C-alpha positions as a Markdown table, in Angstrom:
| # | Residue | x | y | z |
|---|---|---|---|---|
| 1 | Unk | -50.5 | 2.8 | -44.0 |
| 2 | Unk | -50.6 | -0.6 | -42.8 |
| 3 | Unk | -46.8 | -1.3 | -43.4 |
| 4 | Unk | -45.6 | 1.3 | -41.5 |
| 5 | Unk | -47.4 | 0.0 | -38.5 |
| 6 | Unk | -46.5 | -3.6 | -39.1 |
| 7 | Unk | -43.0 | -2.9 | -39.7 |
| 8 | Unk | -43.1 | -1.1 | -35.9 |
| 9 | Unk | -44.7 | -3.7 | -34.1 |
| 10 | Unk | -44.0 | -6.7 | -36.6 |
| 11 | Unk | -47.8 | -7.8 | -36.1 |
| 12 | Unk | -49.5 | -10.0 | -38.4 |
| 13 | Unk | -51.1 | -7.8 | -41.1 |
| 14 | Unk | -54.5 | -9.0 | -41.2 |
| 15 | Unk | -54.6 | -7.7 | -37.0 |
| 16 | Unk | -54.5 | -4.4 | -38.2 |
| 17 | Unk | -57.0 | -2.4 | -41.4 |
| 18 | Unk | -56.0 | 1.4 | -41.4 |
| 19 | Unk | -57.8 | 3.3 | -44.1 |
| 20 | Unk | -57.5 | 7.4 | -45.0 |
| 21 | Unk | -60.5 | 9.4 | -43.7 |
| 22 | Unk | -61.2 | 11.8 | -46.5 |
| 23 | Unk | -59.0 | 14.0 | -48.5 |
| 24 | Unk | -55.7 | 15.5 | -47.2 |
| 25 | Unk | -55.1 | 19.4 | -46.8 |
| 26 | Unk | -53.1 | 20.7 | -49.4 |
| 27 | Unk | -50.2 | 22.1 | -47.4 |
| 28 | Unk | -48.1 | 20.2 | -44.5 |
| 29 | Unk | -48.3 | 21.9 | -41.1 |
| 30 | Unk | -48.5 | 20.9 | -37.3 |
| 31 | Unk | -51.4 | 19.3 | -35.7 |
| 32 | Unk | -52.2 | 17.1 | -32.7 |
| 33 | Unk | -53.2 | 13.5 | -32.4 |
| 34 | Unk | -54.3 | 13.6 | -28.9 |
| 35 | Unk | -53.5 | 16.2 | -26.3 |
| 36 | Unk | -49.6 | 15.2 | -26.1 |
| 37 | Unk | -48.7 | 14.3 | -29.3 |
| 38 | Unk | -47.5 | 17.0 | -32.1 |
| 39 | Unk | -47.7 | 15.7 | -35.6 |
| 40 | Unk | -46.0 | 17.3 | -39.0 |
| 41 | Unk | -48.0 | 16.6 | -42.1 |
| 42 | Unk | -51.6 | 16.8 | -44.3 |
| 43 | Unk | -54.6 | 16.0 | -42.4 |
| 44 | Unk | -58.4 | 16.3 | -43.0 |
| 45 | Unk | -61.1 | 17.8 | -40.9 |
| 46 | Unk | -58.9 | 21.0 | -40.2 |
| 47 | Unk | -56.1 | 23.2 | -41.1 |
| 48 | Unk | -52.5 | 22.4 | -39.9 |
| 49 | Unk | -50.9 | 24.9 | -38.6 |
| 50 | Unk | -47.4 | 26.4 | -39.8 |
| 51 | Unk | -46.1 | 26.6 | -36.1 |
| 52 | Unk | -46.2 | 23.9 | -33.3 |
| 53 | Unk | -47.4 | 26.4 | -31.0 |
| 54 | Unk | -50.5 | 27.7 | -30.1 |
| 55 | Unk | -54.0 | 25.8 | -30.5 |
| 56 | Unk | -53.6 | 23.0 | -33.1 |
| 57 | Unk | -56.4 | 21.0 | -34.7 |
| 58 | Unk | -56.8 | 17.6 | -32.9 |
| 59 | Unk | -56.9 | 14.8 | -35.7 |
| 60 | Unk | -58.0 | 12.3 | -32.9 |
| 61 | Unk | -61.3 | 13.8 | -32.7 |
| 62 | Unk | -61.6 | 12.8 | -36.7 |
| 63 | Unk | -60.9 | 9.4 | -36.2 |
| 64 | Unk | -63.7 | 6.8 | -36.6 |
| 65 | Unk | -64.2 | 3.0 | -37.0 |
| 66 | Unk | -66.1 | 1.3 | -39.7 |
| 67 | Unk | -66.5 | -2.3 | -39.2 |
| 68 | Unk | -63.3 | -3.4 | -38.5 |
| 69 | Unk | -61.5 | -0.9 | -40.1 |
| 70 | Unk | -60.0 | 2.1 | -38.2 |
| 71 | Unk | -60.0 | 5.6 | -40.3 |
| 72 | Unk | -57.3 | 7.8 | -39.7 |
| 73 | Unk | -57.4 | 11.8 | -40.9 |
| 74 | Unk | -53.8 | 11.7 | -42.2 |
| 75 | Unk | -51.6 | 9.4 | -43.9 |
| 76 | Unk | -49.8 | 7.4 | -40.9 |
| 77 | Unk | -46.5 | 6.5 | -43.1 |
| 78 | Unk | -46.2 | 10.4 | -44.2 |
| 79 | Unk | -46.5 | 11.7 | -41.0 |
| 80 | Unk | -43.9 | 9.4 | -39.0 |
| 81 | Unk | -41.4 | 9.8 | -42.1 |
| 82 | Unk | -41.9 | 13.9 | -41.8 |
| 83 | Unk | -40.8 | 13.2 | -38.0 |
| 84 | Unk | -38.0 | 10.5 | -38.4 |
| 85 | Unk | -36.4 | 12.1 | -41.5 |
| 86 | Unk | -37.1 | 15.4 | -40.0 |
| 87 | Unk | -39.0 | 16.7 | -43.0 |
| 88 | Unk | -41.0 | 18.9 | -40.8 |
| 89 | Unk | -37.9 | 21.4 | -40.8 |
| 90 | Unk | -37.9 | 22.0 | -44.5 |
| 91 | Unk | -35.1 | 23.2 | -46.6 |
| 92 | Unk | -33.9 | 25.8 | -44.2 |
| 93 | Unk | -30.5 | 27.1 | -45.6 |
| 94 | Unk | -28.3 | 29.3 | -43.5 |
| 95 | Unk | -27.4 | 33.0 | -44.7 |
| 96 | Unk | -24.0 | 33.7 | -46.3 |
| 97 | Unk | -22.9 | 35.4 | -43.3 |
| 98 | Unk | -23.6 | 32.4 | -41.0 |
| 99 | Unk | -22.1 | 30.2 | -43.2 |
| 100 | Unk | -19.0 | 32.0 | -43.5 |
| 101 | Unk | -18.5 | 32.3 | -39.6 |
| 102 | Unk | -19.5 | 28.3 | -39.2 |
| 103 | Unk | -16.7 | 27.8 | -42.0 |
| 104 | Unk | -13.9 | 30.1 | -40.2 |
| 105 | Unk | -15.1 | 28.4 | -36.9 |
| 106 | Unk | -14.2 | 24.8 | -38.1 |
| 107 | Unk | -11.3 | 25.8 | -39.6 |
| 108 | Unk | -9.7 | 27.3 | -36.6 |
| 109 | Unk | -11.9 | 24.9 | -33.9 |
| 110 | Unk | -8.8 | 22.1 | -33.4 |
| 111 | Unk | -6.9 | 25.3 | -32.2 |
| 112 | Unk | -9.7 | 26.7 | -29.7 |
| 113 | Unk | -9.2 | 25.5 | -26.2 |
| 114 | Unk | -12.3 | 24.1 | -24.6 |
| 115 | Unk | -13.0 | 27.4 | -23.0 |
| 116 | Unk | -13.3 | 29.4 | -25.9 |
| 117 | Unk | -15.4 | 26.6 | -28.0 |
| 118 | Unk | -17.7 | 26.6 | -25.2 |
| 119 | Unk | -18.3 | 30.6 | -24.8 |
| 120 | Unk | -19.2 | 30.4 | -28.6 |
| 121 | Unk | -21.1 | 27.1 | -28.5 |
| 122 | Unk | -23.4 | 28.9 | -25.8 |
| 123 | Unk | -23.9 | 31.9 | -27.8 |
| 124 | Unk | -24.7 | 30.3 | -30.9 |
| 125 | Unk | -27.4 | 27.8 | -29.0 |
| 126 | Unk | -29.3 | 31.0 | -27.3 |
| 127 | Unk | -32.8 | 30.0 | -26.9 |
| 128 | Unk | -32.7 | 26.5 | -27.2 |
| 129 | Unk | -34.8 | 26.0 | -24.0 |
| 130 | Unk | -37.7 | 28.1 | -25.5 |
| 131 | Unk | -37.9 | 25.6 | -28.8 |
| 132 | Unk | -41.4 | 24.2 | -28.5 |
| 133 | Unk | -40.8 | 21.1 | -30.8 |
| 134 | Unk | -39.6 | 18.5 | -30.5 |
| 135 | Unk | -40.1 | 18.0 | -26.9 |
| 136 | Unk | -37.2 | 18.6 | -24.6 |
| 137 | Unk | -35.4 | 16.2 | -23.1 |
| 138 | Unk | -36.6 | 13.3 | -24.9 |
| 139 | Unk | -39.0 | 13.3 | -27.8 |
| 140 | Unk | -41.4 | 10.2 | -28.2 |
| 141 | Unk | -43.8 | 11.5 | -30.6 |
| 142 | Unk | -43.5 | 8.6 | -33.4 |
| 143 | Unk | -43.8 | 6.1 | -30.6 |
| 144 | Unk | -46.8 | 8.0 | -28.9 |
| 145 | Unk | -48.4 | 7.5 | -32.2 |
| 146 | Unk | -47.8 | 4.1 | -33.1 |
| 147 | Unk | -49.1 | 3.6 | -29.3 |
| 148 | Unk | -52.5 | 5.7 | -29.7 |
| 149 | Unk | -53.2 | 3.7 | -33.3 |
| 150 | Unk | -52.6 | 0.5 | -31.6 |
| 151 | Unk | -55.2 | 1.6 | -28.7 |
| 152 | Unk | -57.6 | 2.3 | -31.5 |
| 153 | Unk | -57.1 | -0.7 | -33.6 |
| 154 | Unk | -57.8 | -2.8 | -30.4 |
| 155 | Unk | -60.9 | -1.0 | -30.2 |
| 156 | Unk | -61.9 | -1.6 | -34.0 |
| 157 | Unk | -61.1 | -5.5 | -33.9 |
| 158 | Unk | -63.2 | -8.1 | -32.2 |
| 159 | Unk | -60.0 | -9.4 | -29.8 |
| 160 | Unk | -58.8 | -7.8 | -26.5 |
| 161 | Unk | -55.4 | -8.2 | -27.4 |
| 162 | Unk | -52.8 | -7.8 | -30.4 |
| 163 | Unk | -49.9 | -10.3 | -30.8 |
| 164 | Unk | -46.4 | -8.7 | -32.0 |
| 165 | Unk | -42.6 | -9.6 | -32.2 |
| 166 | Unk | -41.2 | -7.9 | -28.7 |
| 167 | Unk | -38.8 | -5.1 | -29.4 |
| 168 | Unk | -35.8 | -6.4 | -28.0 |
| 169 | Unk | -34.3 | -10.0 | -27.7 |
| 170 | Unk | -34.8 | -12.3 | -24.6 |
| 171 | Unk | -37.4 | -10.3 | -23.6 |
| 172 | Unk | -35.3 | -7.4 | -22.7 |
| 173 | Unk | -37.4 | -4.3 | -21.3 |
| 174 | Unk | -35.2 | -1.6 | -23.4 |
| 175 | Unk | -31.6 | -1.4 | -24.9 |
| 176 | Unk | -28.7 | 0.7 | -24.0 |
| 177 | Unk | -25.4 | 1.3 | -26.1 |
| 178 | Unk | -22.3 | 3.3 | -25.5 |
| 179 | Unk | -20.4 | 5.1 | -28.1 |
| 180 | Unk | -17.1 | 6.9 | -27.6 |
| 181 | Unk | -16.4 | 10.0 | -30.3 |
| 182 | Unk | -12.6 | 10.2 | -30.6 |
| 183 | Unk | -11.9 | 13.5 | -31.7 |
| 184 | Unk | -8.3 | 14.1 | -31.2 |
| 185 | Unk | -4.5 | 12.5 | -30.5 |
| 186 | Unk | -5.4 | 12.8 | -26.7 |
| 187 | Unk | -8.8 | 10.7 | -27.0 |
| 188 | Unk | -7.3 | 8.1 | -29.1 |
| 189 | Unk | -4.3 | 8.1 | -26.7 |
| 190 | Unk | -7.0 | 7.7 | -23.8 |
| 191 | Unk | -9.0 | 5.0 | -25.3 |
| 192 | Unk | -7.5 | 2.1 | -22.9 |
| 193 | Unk | -8.1 | 4.1 | -20.2 |
| 194 | Unk | -11.8 | 4.3 | -21.2 |
| 195 | Unk | -12.1 | 0.6 | -22.3 |
| 196 | Unk | -10.5 | -0.1 | -18.7 |
| 197 | Unk | -13.7 | 1.8 | -17.4 |
| 198 | Unk | -16.0 | 0.4 | -19.5 |
| 199 | Unk | -14.7 | -3.1 | -18.9 |
| 200 | Unk | -14.8 | -2.9 | -15.0 |
| 201 | Unk | -18.9 | -2.8 | -15.7 |
| 202 | Unk | -18.7 | -5.3 | -18.2 |
| 203 | Unk | -19.9 | -2.5 | -21.0 |
| 204 | Unk | -18.8 | -3.0 | -24.3 |
| 205 | Unk | -18.6 | 0.1 | -26.5 |
| 206 | Unk | -18.4 | 1.3 | -30.1 |
| 207 | Unk | -15.3 | 3.9 | -30.8 |
| 208 | Unk | -15.8 | 6.4 | -33.7 |
| 209 | Unk | -12.4 | 6.7 | -35.3 |
| 210 | Unk | -11.8 | 9.6 | -37.8 |
| 211 | Unk | -9.9 | 8.3 | -40.6 |
| 212 | Unk | -8.0 | 11.5 | -41.6 |
| 213 | Unk | -6.0 | 14.3 | -40.6 |
| 214 | Unk | -7.2 | 14.4 | -36.9 |
| 215 | Unk | -4.5 | 12.0 | -35.9 |
| 216 | Unk | -2.7 | 8.7 | -36.7 |
| 217 | Unk | -4.8 | 5.3 | -36.9 |
| 218 | Unk | -2.7 | 2.5 | -37.3 |
| 219 | Unk | -3.3 | -1.1 | -37.5 |
| 220 | Unk | -2.2 | -1.7 | -33.8 |
| 221 | Unk | -4.5 | 0.8 | -32.4 |
| 222 | Unk | -7.5 | -0.4 | -34.6 |
| 223 | Unk | -6.5 | -4.2 | -33.4 |
| 224 | Unk | -6.2 | -3.2 | -29.8 |
| 225 | Unk | -9.7 | -1.8 | -29.8 |
| 226 | Unk | -11.2 | -5.0 | -31.5 |
| 227 | Unk | -9.0 | -7.6 | -29.3 |
| 228 | Unk | -10.5 | -6.1 | -26.3 |
| 229 | Unk | -14.5 | -6.7 | -27.7 |
| 230 | Unk | -15.3 | -3.4 | -28.7 |
| 231 | Unk | -16.5 | -2.1 | -31.9 |
| 232 | Unk | -14.9 | 0.4 | -34.6 |
| 233 | Unk | -17.2 | 3.0 | -36.2 |
| 234 | Unk | -16.1 | 5.2 | -39.2 |
| 235 | Unk | -16.5 | 8.6 | -37.9 |
| 236 | Unk | -16.9 | 11.2 | -40.8 |
| 237 | Unk | -13.5 | 11.5 | -42.8 |
| 238 | Unk | -11.7 | 14.5 | -41.5 |
| 239 | Unk | -14.0 | 15.9 | -39.0 |
| 240 | Unk | -14.1 | 19.4 | -40.3 |
| 241 | Unk | -17.9 | 19.9 | -39.9 |
| 242 | Unk | -18.5 | 20.2 | -43.9 |
| 243 | Unk | -19.5 | 16.8 | -45.0 |
| 244 | Unk | -22.8 | 17.4 | -46.1 |
| 245 | Unk | -22.1 | 21.0 | -47.1 |
| 246 | Unk | -22.0 | 20.6 | -50.9 |
| 247 | Unk | -23.4 | 17.6 | -52.6 |
| 248 | Unk | -20.7 | 16.8 | -55.2 |
| 249 | Unk | -18.3 | 17.2 | -52.3 |
| 250 | Unk | -20.1 | 14.9 | -50.5 |
| 251 | Unk | -20.5 | 12.1 | -53.0 |
| 252 | Unk | -16.5 | 12.5 | -53.4 |
| 253 | Unk | -15.7 | 12.2 | -49.7 |
| 254 | Unk | -18.6 | 9.3 | -49.4 |
| 255 | Unk | -16.4 | 7.3 | -51.5 |
| 256 | Unk | -13.4 | 7.9 | -49.4 |
| 257 | Unk | -15.2 | 7.0 | -46.0 |
| 258 | Unk | -16.6 | 3.9 | -47.8 |
| 259 | Unk | -13.1 | 2.6 | -48.5 |
| 260 | Unk | -12.1 | 3.4 | -44.9 |
| 261 | Unk | -15.4 | 1.0 | -43.9 |
| 262 | Unk | -13.5 | -1.9 | -45.5 |
| 263 | Unk | -9.9 | -1.0 | -43.9 |
| 264 | Unk | -11.8 | -0.6 | -40.3 |
| 265 | Unk | -13.6 | -3.6 | -40.8 |
| 266 | Unk | -16.7 | -1.2 | -39.6 |
| 267 | Unk | -20.4 | -1.3 | -40.2 |
| 268 | Unk | -21.3 | 1.5 | -38.9 |
| 269 | Unk | -20.9 | 5.3 | -39.7 |
| 270 | Unk | -21.4 | 8.8 | -37.4 |
| 271 | Unk | -20.9 | 12.2 | -39.1 |
| 272 | Unk | -19.0 | 14.9 | -37.1 |
| 273 | Unk | -20.9 | 17.3 | -34.8 |
| 274 | Unk | -24.0 | 15.3 | -35.9 |
| 275 | Unk | -24.5 | 17.1 | -39.2 |
| 276 | Unk | -26.9 | 15.1 | -41.4 |
| 277 | Unk | -29.2 | 14.9 | -44.5 |
| 278 | Unk | -30.8 | 11.7 | -44.4 |
| 279 | Unk | -31.9 | 12.0 | -48.1 |
| 280 | Unk | -28.0 | 11.5 | -49.1 |
| 281 | Unk | -27.6 | 8.4 | -46.4 |
| 282 | Unk | -27.9 | 6.3 | -49.4 |
| 283 | Unk | -24.5 | 7.0 | -50.8 |
| 284 | Unk | -23.0 | 5.6 | -47.6 |
| 285 | Unk | -21.9 | 1.8 | -47.8 |
| 286 | Unk | -22.5 | 0.9 | -44.1 |
| 287 | Unk | -25.2 | -1.5 | -42.0 |
| 288 | Unk | -26.2 | 1.4 | -39.7 |
| 289 | Unk | -25.8 | 5.2 | -38.8 |
| 290 | Unk | -25.8 | 7.0 | -35.7 |
| 291 | Unk | -25.8 | 10.4 | -36.9 |
| 292 | Unk | -29.3 | 11.7 | -35.8 |
| 293 | Unk | -30.2 | 13.1 | -32.5 |
| 294 | Unk | -33.7 | 12.4 | -30.8 |
| 295 | Unk | -34.1 | 16.3 | -30.1 |
| 296 | Unk | -31.2 | 18.4 | -31.0 |
| 297 | Unk | -32.2 | 21.6 | -29.3 |
| 298 | Unk | -28.5 | 21.6 | -28.0 |
| 299 | Unk | -26.6 | 20.6 | -31.2 |
| 300 | Unk | -25.5 | 23.1 | -33.9 |
| 301 | Unk | -28.0 | 21.5 | -36.5 |
| 302 | Unk | -31.4 | 21.6 | -34.9 |
| 303 | Unk | -34.2 | 19.2 | -35.4 |
| 304 | Unk | -34.6 | 15.6 | -34.2 |
| 305 | Unk | -36.1 | 12.3 | -35.3 |
| 306 | Unk | -38.7 | 12.2 | -32.5 |
| 307 | Unk | -38.2 | 8.5 | -31.9 |
| 308 | Unk | -36.7 | 6.4 | -29.2 |
| 309 | Unk | -36.6 | 3.4 | -31.7 |
| 310 | Unk | -34.3 | 2.3 | -34.5 |
| 311 | Unk | -35.7 | 2.6 | -37.9 |
| 312 | Unk | -34.6 | 2.5 | -41.6 |
| 313 | Unk | -33.4 | 4.8 | -43.8 |
| 314 | Unk | -33.7 | 3.3 | -47.1 |
| 315 | Unk | -31.1 | 0.1 | -46.4 |
| 316 | Unk | -29.4 | 1.9 | -43.5 |
| 317 | Unk | -30.4 | 1.3 | -40.2 |
| 318 | Unk | -30.8 | 4.5 | -37.8 |
| 319 | Unk | -29.7 | 4.2 | -34.4 |
| 320 | Unk | -30.5 | 7.9 | -32.9 |
| 321 | Unk | -29.2 | 9.5 | -30.3 |
| 322 | Unk | -31.3 | 9.5 | -27.6 |
| 323 | Unk | -29.6 | 11.3 | -24.9 |
| 324 | Unk | -27.4 | 14.4 | -24.5 |
| 325 | Unk | -23.6 | 14.0 | -25.1 |
| 326 | Unk | -21.2 | 14.4 | -22.2 |
| 327 | Unk | -19.3 | 17.5 | -23.7 |
| 328 | Unk | -23.0 | 19.5 | -23.8 |
| 329 | Unk | -23.8 | 18.1 | -20.1 |
| 330 | Unk | -20.3 | 19.6 | -18.9 |
| 331 | Unk | -19.5 | 22.6 | -20.8 |
| 332 | Unk | -23.0 | 23.7 | -22.2 |
| 333 | Unk | -25.4 | 23.1 | -19.4 |
| 334 | Unk | -22.8 | 22.9 | -16.9 |
| 335 | Unk | -24.3 | 19.7 | -15.1 |
| 336 | Unk | -21.6 | 17.3 | -13.3 |
| 337 | Unk | -24.3 | 15.2 | -12.5 |
| 338 | Unk | -26.1 | 12.0 | -14.0 |
| 339 | Unk | -29.6 | 13.7 | -13.1 |
| 340 | Unk | -30.2 | 14.8 | -16.9 |
| 341 | Unk | -29.2 | 11.1 | -18.2 |
| 342 | Unk | -31.5 | 9.3 | -15.6 |
| 343 | Unk | -34.2 | 11.7 | -16.6 |
| 344 | Unk | -33.9 | 10.8 | -20.1 |
| 345 | Unk | -33.4 | 7.1 | -19.7 |
| 346 | Unk | -36.3 | 7.0 | -17.4 |
| 347 | Unk | -38.7 | 8.5 | -20.6 |
| 348 | Unk | -36.9 | 6.3 | -23.0 |
| 349 | Unk | -37.6 | 3.0 | -20.9 |
| 350 | Unk | -41.2 | 4.1 | -20.5 |
| 351 | Unk | -41.6 | 3.3 | -24.3 |
| 352 | Unk | -39.1 | 0.4 | -24.1 |
| 353 | Unk | -36.4 | 2.2 | -26.6 |
| 354 | Unk | -33.0 | 2.6 | -26.8 |
| 355 | Unk | -30.7 | 4.4 | -24.6 |
| 356 | Unk | -27.7 | 5.9 | -26.9 |
| 357 | Unk | -24.8 | 7.5 | -25.1 |
| 358 | Unk | -22.0 | 9.7 | -26.9 |
| 359 | Unk | -19.1 | 10.0 | -24.2 |
| 360 | Unk | -15.6 | 11.3 | -25.6 |
| 361 | Unk | -12.3 | 10.2 | -24.4 |
| 362 | Unk | -11.2 | 13.9 | -25.2 |
| 363 | Unk | -13.6 | 15.3 | -22.6 |
| 364 | Unk | -13.2 | 12.9 | -19.6 |
| 365 | Unk | -10.1 | 13.1 | -18.8 |
| 366 | Unk | -10.4 | 15.2 | -15.2 |
| 367 | Unk | -11.2 | 13.8 | -11.9 |
| 368 | Unk | -14.6 | 14.9 | -11.7 |
| 369 | Unk | -15.8 | 14.1 | -15.4 |
| 370 | Unk | -14.5 | 10.6 | -14.8 |
| 371 | Unk | -16.6 | 10.1 | -11.7 |
| 372 | Unk | -19.9 | 11.2 | -13.4 |
| 373 | Unk | -18.9 | 9.0 | -16.2 |
| 374 | Unk | -18.4 | 6.2 | -13.8 |
| 375 | Unk | -21.8 | 7.0 | -12.1 |
| 376 | Unk | -23.5 | 6.4 | -15.3 |
| 377 | Unk | -21.9 | 3.2 | -16.0 |
| 378 | Unk | -22.8 | 1.9 | -12.4 |
| 379 | Unk | -26.6 | 2.9 | -13.2 |
| 380 | Unk | -26.4 | 1.4 | -16.3 |
| 381 | Unk | -25.1 | -2.0 | -14.7 |
| 382 | Unk | -27.9 | -1.3 | -12.0 |
| 383 | Unk | -30.5 | -1.1 | -15.1 |
| 384 | Unk | -29.3 | -4.5 | -16.6 |
| 385 | Unk | -29.7 | -6.4 | -13.2 |
| 386 | Unk | -33.1 | -4.5 | -12.0 |
| 387 | Unk | -35.0 | -3.9 | -15.0 |
| 388 | Unk | -33.7 | -6.3 | -17.7 |
| 389 | Unk | -32.1 | -3.6 | -19.9 |
| 390 | Unk | -30.1 | -5.1 | -22.9 |
| 391 | Unk | -26.8 | -3.5 | -22.7 |
| 392 | Unk | -24.7 | -3.7 | -26.1 |
| 393 | Unk | -23.1 | -2.5 | -29.0 |
| 394 | Unk | -24.3 | -1.1 | -31.7 |
| 395 | Unk | -23.7 | -4.0 | -34.0 |
| 396 | Unk | -25.6 | -6.3 | -32.4 |
| 397 | Unk | -28.6 | -3.9 | -32.0 |
| 398 | Unk | -28.0 | -3.6 | -35.9 |
| 399 | Unk | -27.9 | -7.2 | -36.4 |
| 400 | Unk | -31.0 | -8.0 | -34.0 |
| 401 | Unk | -33.2 | -5.3 | -35.6 |
| 402 | Unk | -32.6 | -6.5 | -39.1 |
| 403 | Unk | -33.5 | -10.1 | -37.8 |
| 404 | Unk | -36.7 | -8.9 | -36.4 |
| 405 | Unk | -37.3 | -7.0 | -39.4 |
| 406 | Unk | -37.6 | -10.3 | -41.2 |
| 407 | Unk | -39.5 | -12.7 | -38.5 |
| 408 | Unk | -43.0 | -13.3 | -38.9 |
| 409 | Unk | -46.0 | -14.3 | -36.4 |
| 410 | Unk | -47.6 | -17.6 | -37.7 |
| 411 | Unk | -50.6 | -18.7 | -36.1 |
| 412 | Unk | -51.6 | -22.4 | -36.0 |
| 413 | Unk | -53.5 | -24.8 | -33.8 |
| 414 | Unk | -51.2 | -24.4 | -31.0 |
| 415 | Unk | -51.0 | -20.5 | -31.0 |
| 416 | Unk | -48.5 | -18.1 | -32.3 |
| 417 | Unk | -45.2 | -18.8 | -33.3 |
| 418 | Unk | -42.2 | -16.7 | -34.3 |
| 419 | Unk | -40.5 | -17.8 | -37.8 |
| 420 | Unk | -37.4 | -16.4 | -39.1 |
| 421 | Unk | -33.7 | -16.1 | -38.1 |
| 422 | Unk | -33.0 | -15.2 | -34.6 |
| 423 | Unk | -36.3 | -16.8 | -33.4 |
| 424 | Unk | -34.8 | -18.4 | -30.6 |
| 425 | Unk | -33.9 | -15.2 | -28.7 |
| 426 | Unk | -37.3 | -13.3 | -30.0 |
| 427 | Unk | -40.3 | -13.1 | -27.8 |
| 428 | Unk | -43.9 | -12.8 | -28.6 |
| 429 | Unk | -45.5 | -9.9 | -26.8 |
| 430 | Unk | -49.5 | -8.7 | -26.7 |
| 431 | Unk | -51.1 | -5.2 | -26.9 |
| 432 | Unk | -54.0 | -4.7 | -24.6 |
| 433 | Unk | -55.9 | -1.6 | -23.4 |
| 434 | Unk | -55.6 | -0.6 | -19.5 |
| 435 | Unk | -57.8 | 2.3 | -18.1 |
| 436 | Unk | -57.8 | 3.7 | -22.0 |
| 437 | Unk | -53.9 | 3.2 | -22.2 |
| 438 | Unk | -52.1 | 0.7 | -24.3 |
| 439 | Unk | -50.3 | -1.9 | -22.3 |
| 440 | Unk | -47.7 | -4.7 | -23.1 |
| 441 | Unk | -47.3 | -8.1 | -21.7 |
| 442 | Unk | -44.3 | -10.5 | -23.0 |
| 443 | Unk | -44.5 | -14.0 | -22.9 |
| 444 | Unk | -41.6 | -16.2 | -21.6 |
| 445 | Unk | -40.2 | -18.4 | -23.7 |
| 446 | Unk | -41.5 | -17.5 | -26.8 |
| 447 | Unk | -42.8 | -20.3 | -29.1 |
| 448 | Unk | -40.3 | -20.8 | -32.1 |
| 449 | Unk | -39.7 | -23.0 | -35.2 |
């Protein structure tokens, strides 16, 4: 359990001592860890529920401190992985009728106008606003669990603060990335205009390119994106919505997708429609993935990873999609403002997390849509200046997060210092308790070696 915690915070191993309290329940289910944090897994001292609704056993009441060891009534790593990897959903399978309808829909989807598609999607998504878990519009359960464990650990140690390596380089308060899924030839032909809009606010983005069937992908098109300082990400294989439908087919397609990684010079991947099976990701030969939503109430595949931070799925770094897509905002919610995005950004920044956006060049061709996107870019630029948000590309986040995962805090007679590649940009931070809540402070500059 300690490893899970120290990987999240990158704190010294001897600053935290966790142990399991009592035998765990035979079955997994939902329980609380404090008043506002719903967990999923096995616990001791009470019975987990089969539903996140109703009265749930509170595991916080079962925690105890023995010397400098914090005893938890659940396995921290198990609960965190159940959420990050969406294991709380179980192995749900759709009925044969729904599978047939879904297959038929994706066969004719390219031929359907947006107006028809949005009515079909609204019907399929009915009841989304009644789903109790994950929490809409941003779920921060994993991050709240770690904060609660940090708070309890402080109370178990003879110190008033615990050092760790700050989440982002140069002491940035949070991080934001912009991504553009290119779904059609119209979207492909609009990329230059979208790059102009991004450049007007000094924001570089990643373009997710579909390798086959949707449109022609020429070397000149890819070079134009790279030459202007934007990134290229492989977007599925042919965007038919069936990448994860069968294991054998997935492995065959994954082989082709991996080939396009080399051809495109890409480090990242995103599946079409955010369909995913994280247990299959090891077949993808990429540094990072961007296919997992934070909360997926408005996506065809429900669920969500319940964190606003990057995390590793085996060798792949997952950069979760933490905000609502532009298509969903405009055509499902009928919202032509940035109010929802701003609310989501505020919630993410409270946990110093990653703000990840998907804006399609295919869907912002109209004047009203472009005005909304420009307002978003303007707000992001404001956050960069006023709140020290690091706005960068997915590839840079991947590089930093991997460096941070290898850094170490070392103490000598001068105090703490950070060792490891990239430490010149790293900052030492401290977690302490303030009015019963966790509080962070960041040193500037860091001590490096």
